[in-house]
N, C-alpha and C positions, 0 to 999 in steps of 0.2 A: 319557059317560066321559071322564076327563082323558087327554090325549095324554101318553105317557111320554116324558120328556126324558132321553135316555141321557147326554148331556153333563153334566147336572145330577147325575144319579145317580152317575156316575163321580167328579165333583168332591167330592161328599159322602162317598163311600166312601174316597177318598184323603186326606181331611182328617184331621189328627191333633190331639190335645190339645196337642202342642208348638206348634202354630200359635197357639192361644189364648195360651199363655205368651209367645210371641214378640210378638204384637200387644198383649197386655195383661199385661206383667210385674207382679210384686207391687207395685212402686212406683206403677205406673199405677192399679192397683186401689185402693190407698190414696188416691191423689189424687182418684179418682172418688168414693170414699166421702166424702172431705172436701168435695168440691164439692156433693154432695147435702146433707150436713149444713148447710153454709153457706147453700145456697139455701133450705132449709126454714125458716130463721130469718126470712125475709122474707114468707112466705106460709103459707097453711093446707093446701096440697097435700102429698101424700105420694108421693115419687118412688121407684120401684124400678127398678134397672138390671140387666138379665139378658143374659148372653152365652151363646149355644149354638153350639158348634163346627159341628155338622152334624146333619141329621135321620137317624133310623134308617131302615132299608130299607123297612119297610111304609108309613110316611107318604110316603116318596119315591115308591114305586110307585103310591100313591093320588093323587099330585100335590099333596100338601099345600103350601100357600103359606106364606110367612113370616107373612103376616097371620093366617091360620088358626091357625098355631102360636102366635103372640103371644096370640091370644084364649084358647087353651088354657092357656098359662103364666099369663096374667092371673088365670084362675080357680084354677089349681093353687096359686099363691102367695097367693091370697086378697087380691089387691090391691084388690078390690072391698069388702073387709070393714073399712071405716073408718066411724067414727061419722057423718061428713058426706059420705060418698060422694065422697071427694076424692083417690082414688088414681090415679096415672099410672104406666104401665109403659113403659119404654124397652127394647125387645127387639132384640137384634142376632143375626142368623143369619149367622155368620162365613163359612161356605162359600159363601153367596150374596152376601155383602157387602150384606145387606139390613137396613134399620132400620125398625122399626114402633113407633108410639106408640099405646097404648091408654089412653084416659081413662075413669074411672068416670062414671056418669050425672050426678053433681053438677057435675063439671067439663065434661063433654061438652055439657050444656045451655047453657053459656055460651061454648062454644068454636066455632071455625070449623075444620073439618077441613083446609082449605087451610093454616092456620097450622102444624098438625102435619106436614103433607106437606112444607112448606118446611124445617122443622127436620130431618126425616128425610133429605131430599135434601142438605142442607148437611153432615150427618154422613157420609153415604155419599161425598160428594165428598172430604171429609178422609180417609176410609178409602182411597180410590183413590190418595191421595198418601202412604199409609203413616203418616198422622198420627192414629192411633187415639185416644190419650189426649186430644189437643187437640180432636178432633172430638166426642168424648163430652162433655167439659167444656163446650165451646161449646154443645152441645145442651142440657145441663142448665141452663146459664145462660139460654138462650132460653126454655126451658120455665118456668124460675123467673120470668122477666120477665112471661110470659103469666099465670102463676098469681098473681103479685103484683098484677097489674091487676084480676083478677076475685075473688081470694081473699086480700086482704092479711092479714098476721099480726095486725094490730091491729083486726080485725073486732069491733065491739062486741057482736054477737049471739053470738059464741063467745069466752068469757072466757079459755080456756086453749088454747095452741097445743101440743097433745100430739104426740109423735113416735110414731105408731101402727104404722109399718112399719120394719123394719130398713133402715139406709142402706147397708150393705155390698153390693157387687155380688154377684150370684149367677152361678155358672158351672154350666151344665148339660152 
Protein backbone atom coordinates (compact mmCIF):
# COMPACT_ATOMS: atom_id res chain seq x y z
CA UNK A 1 0.00 0.00 0.00
CA UNK A 2 1.23 3.50 -0.85
CA UNK A 3 2.14 5.83 1.97
CA UNK A 4 -0.28 8.76 2.15
CA UNK A 5 1.52 12.07 1.54
CA UNK A 6 -0.53 14.61 3.51
CA UNK A 7 1.53 17.56 2.26
CA UNK A 8 0.89 16.55 -1.34
CA UNK A 9 -2.83 16.08 -0.72
CA UNK A 10 -3.09 19.55 0.82
CA UNK A 11 -1.11 21.10 -2.05
CA UNK A 12 -3.48 19.52 -4.59
CA UNK A 13 -6.62 20.43 -2.67
CA UNK A 14 -5.52 24.06 -2.38
CA UNK A 15 -4.62 24.36 -6.05
CA UNK A 16 -7.02 26.39 -8.16
CA UNK A 17 -7.59 26.79 -11.86
CA UNK A 18 -6.48 30.42 -11.49
CA UNK A 19 -3.01 29.02 -10.96
CA UNK A 20 -3.11 27.43 -14.41
CA UNK A 21 -4.24 30.73 -15.93
CA UNK A 22 -1.43 32.55 -14.10
CA UNK A 23 1.25 30.10 -15.23
CA UNK A 24 -0.18 29.55 -18.71
CA UNK A 25 -2.17 32.60 -19.85
CA UNK A 26 -3.97 32.46 -23.20
CA UNK A 27 -1.03 34.07 -25.02
CA UNK A 28 1.28 31.34 -23.67
CA UNK A 29 -1.14 28.61 -24.75
CA UNK A 30 -1.20 30.10 -28.27
CA UNK A 31 2.62 30.25 -28.32
CA UNK A 32 2.81 26.61 -27.21
CA UNK A 33 0.36 25.57 -29.94
CA UNK A 34 2.42 27.47 -32.52
CA UNK A 35 5.61 25.78 -31.26
CA UNK A 36 4.01 22.35 -31.67
CA UNK A 37 2.78 23.21 -35.17
CA UNK A 38 6.21 24.52 -36.18
CA UNK A 39 7.98 21.51 -34.68
CA UNK A 40 5.76 19.02 -36.49
CA UNK A 41 6.78 20.42 -39.89
CA UNK A 42 10.27 18.97 -39.31
CA UNK A 43 9.35 15.44 -38.22
CA UNK A 44 6.68 12.77 -38.42
CA UNK A 45 5.92 12.75 -34.69
CA UNK A 46 2.66 13.98 -33.19
CA UNK A 47 3.04 16.05 -30.01
CA UNK A 48 0.25 16.62 -27.48
CA UNK A 49 0.70 18.99 -24.54
CA UNK A 50 -1.50 18.61 -21.46
CA UNK A 51 -1.67 20.66 -18.27
CA UNK A 52 -3.51 19.30 -15.26
CA UNK A 53 -3.84 21.59 -12.29
CA UNK A 54 -4.18 18.90 -9.62
CA UNK A 55 -5.35 15.35 -9.08
CA UNK A 56 -8.75 14.52 -7.64
CA UNK A 57 -9.01 13.21 -4.10
CA UNK A 58 -9.29 9.48 -4.83
CA UNK A 59 -6.16 9.26 -7.02
CA UNK A 60 -4.31 11.28 -4.39
CA UNK A 61 -5.36 8.94 -1.60
CA UNK A 62 -4.27 6.00 -3.73
CA UNK A 63 -0.90 7.67 -4.25
CA UNK A 64 -1.18 8.01 -8.02
CA UNK A 65 2.05 9.41 -9.42
CA UNK A 66 2.34 11.95 -12.20
CA UNK A 67 3.77 9.18 -14.40
CA UNK A 68 0.77 6.93 -13.78
CA UNK A 69 -1.59 9.82 -14.52
CA UNK A 70 0.34 10.66 -17.71
CA UNK A 71 -0.15 7.09 -18.91
CA UNK A 72 -3.90 7.42 -18.23
CA UNK A 73 -4.06 10.71 -20.15
CA UNK A 74 -2.02 9.23 -23.02
CA UNK A 75 -4.72 6.58 -23.36
CA UNK A 76 -7.73 8.86 -22.78
CA UNK A 77 -6.59 11.36 -25.41
CA UNK A 78 -5.73 8.51 -27.80
CA UNK A 79 -2.21 9.79 -28.36
CA UNK A 80 -1.41 6.18 -29.27
CA UNK A 81 -3.96 6.23 -32.10
CA UNK A 82 -1.75 7.39 -34.97
CA UNK A 83 -1.02 5.53 -38.17
CA UNK A 84 2.71 5.19 -37.46
CA UNK A 85 2.57 4.90 -33.63
CA UNK A 86 4.35 8.24 -33.44
CA UNK A 87 2.50 10.13 -30.70
CA UNK A 88 4.28 11.90 -27.84
CA UNK A 89 2.54 13.28 -24.77
CA UNK A 90 4.04 16.06 -22.66
CA UNK A 91 2.09 15.99 -19.39
CA UNK A 92 2.39 18.68 -16.71
CA UNK A 93 0.93 18.10 -13.26
CA UNK A 94 1.07 21.67 -12.02
CA UNK A 95 0.42 21.05 -8.32
CA UNK A 96 3.52 18.83 -8.21
CA UNK A 97 5.49 20.86 -10.79
CA UNK A 98 6.10 17.49 -12.42
CA UNK A 99 6.61 16.88 -16.15
CA UNK A 100 6.27 13.48 -17.79
CA UNK A 101 6.82 12.48 -21.40
CA UNK A 102 5.11 9.39 -22.78
CA UNK A 103 6.04 8.20 -26.26
CA UNK A 104 4.13 5.70 -28.37
CA UNK A 105 5.79 2.40 -29.25
CA UNK A 106 7.02 3.56 -32.68
CA UNK A 107 9.01 6.35 -31.08
CA UNK A 108 9.84 4.51 -27.87
CA UNK A 109 11.57 1.76 -29.88
CA UNK A 110 14.10 4.31 -31.16
CA UNK A 111 14.36 6.43 -28.02
CA UNK A 112 16.43 6.40 -24.89
CA UNK A 113 14.35 7.20 -21.82
CA UNK A 114 17.28 9.22 -20.41
CA UNK A 115 16.71 11.73 -23.22
CA UNK A 116 13.07 12.15 -22.18
CA UNK A 117 14.12 12.47 -18.53
CA UNK A 118 16.61 15.22 -19.37
CA UNK A 119 13.91 17.16 -21.22
CA UNK A 120 11.50 16.74 -18.29
CA UNK A 121 14.09 17.95 -15.77
CA UNK A 122 14.96 20.96 -17.98
CA UNK A 123 11.28 21.93 -18.13
CA UNK A 124 10.83 21.46 -14.38
CA UNK A 125 13.88 23.66 -13.77
CA UNK A 126 12.32 26.42 -15.88
CA UNK A 127 9.05 26.05 -13.94
CA UNK A 128 10.89 26.54 -10.63
CA UNK A 129 12.01 29.90 -12.04
CA UNK A 130 8.42 30.74 -13.10
CA UNK A 131 9.40 30.43 -16.77
CA UNK A 132 6.50 28.22 -17.79
CA UNK A 133 6.05 29.22 -21.42
CA UNK A 134 9.80 29.25 -22.09
CA UNK A 135 10.26 25.88 -20.39
CA UNK A 136 7.51 24.24 -22.42
CA UNK A 137 8.67 25.71 -25.72
CA UNK A 138 12.26 24.63 -25.06
CA UNK A 139 10.92 21.15 -24.21
CA UNK A 140 8.92 21.01 -27.44
CA UNK A 141 11.99 22.09 -29.40
CA UNK A 142 14.15 19.44 -27.73
CA UNK A 143 11.56 16.73 -28.43
CA UNK A 144 11.29 18.02 -31.99
CA UNK A 145 15.06 17.70 -32.48
CA UNK A 146 14.95 14.14 -31.18
CA UNK A 147 12.02 13.26 -33.45
CA UNK A 148 13.65 14.93 -36.45
CA UNK A 149 16.70 12.71 -35.98
CA UNK A 150 14.68 9.48 -35.89
CA UNK A 151 11.53 10.44 -37.83
CA UNK A 152 12.40 13.17 -40.36
CA UNK A 153 9.51 14.80 -42.22
CA UNK A 154 10.97 13.75 -45.56
CA UNK A 155 10.96 10.03 -44.74
CA UNK A 156 10.63 8.30 -48.15
CA UNK A 157 8.60 5.40 -46.74
CA UNK A 158 5.90 7.84 -45.56
CA UNK A 159 4.78 10.05 -48.45
CA UNK A 160 2.58 12.45 -46.46
CA UNK A 161 3.21 14.17 -43.13
CA UNK A 162 -0.37 14.26 -41.80
CA UNK A 163 -1.28 16.15 -38.66
CA UNK A 164 -3.23 13.39 -36.90
CA UNK A 165 -3.55 14.95 -33.44
CA UNK A 166 -4.62 18.48 -32.47
CA UNK A 167 -1.78 20.88 -31.67
CA UNK A 168 -3.73 22.97 -29.15
CA UNK A 169 -2.80 22.46 -25.48
CA UNK A 170 -5.29 20.55 -23.36
CA UNK A 171 -6.29 21.83 -19.92
CA UNK A 172 -7.65 19.16 -17.58
